[in-house]
C-alpha positions in Angstrom: 184.8 167.7 234.8 185.1 167.2 231.1 183.7 164.0 229.5 187.2 162.8 228.6 188.4 163.1 232.2 185.4 161.2 233.4 185.9 158.4 230.9 189.6 158.3 231.8 188.9 158.0 235.5 186.1 155.4 234.8 188.2 153.3 232.5 191.1 153.4 234.9 189.0 151.3 237.4 188.2 148.6 234.8 190.3 145.5 235.1 191.0 144.3 231.5 194.0 143.0 229.7 195.7 145.6 227.5 195.5 149.3 227.5 193.4 149.5 224.3 190.7 147.2 225.8 190.8 148.9 229.2 190.4 152.4 227.8 188.2 151.4 224.8 185.4 153.8 225.7 187.8 156.8 226.0 189.6 155.9 222.8 186.4 155.5 220.9 185.0 158.8 222.2 188.3 160.7 221.3 188.7 159.1 217.9 185.1 159.8 217.0 185.6 163.4 218.1 188.9 164.0 216.3 188.8 161.5 213.5 192.4 160.7 214.4 192.8 157.1 215.4 194.7 157.5 218.7 195.8 154.2 220.4 197.5 155.7 223.5 195.1 156.8 226.3 197.8 158.9 228.0 198.2 161.0 224.8 194.6 161.9 225.0 195.0 163.3 228.5 198.2 165.1 227.4 196.3 167.1 224.7 193.7 169.4 226.3 190.4 168.9 224.5 189.4 172.2 225.9 191.6 173.8 223.2 189.1 172.8 220.5 186.4 175.2 219.5 182.6 174.8 219.3 181.0 172.1 217.2 180.5 172.9 213.5 176.8 173.2 212.8 177.1 171.4 209.5 179.8 168.7 210.3 179.2 168.2 214.0 182.9 168.0 214.9 184.6 170.8 216.8 186.6 173.6 215.2 190.3 172.9 215.5 190.9 175.8 217.9 188.8 178.0 220.1 189.6 181.0 217.8 188.9 179.2 214.5 186.3 180.8 212.2 186.4 178.1 209.5 185.6 174.4 209.7 188.4 172.7 207.8 186.3 169.6 207.3 183.4 171.1 205.5 184.4 174.7 204.8 181.6 176.4 206.8 182.5 179.8 208.1 181.4 180.7 211.6 179.5 183.9 211.7 
């Protein structure tokens, strides 16, 4: 099970007011991973994180697709 799925399941059991507070750990993880700023937990589960490629060695964030050969954030080419 991927980390996002685990966080989603865990946060689902938390009793807090508001979706952003309830799913804070999931939202923080996803937003750190993607640098996007998502506020809707269901949107995270809608987009398969598995579609991303490996982490860039320079930047630390994943390549945009599993077939990508260039990190768009820092310009490093995968060899």
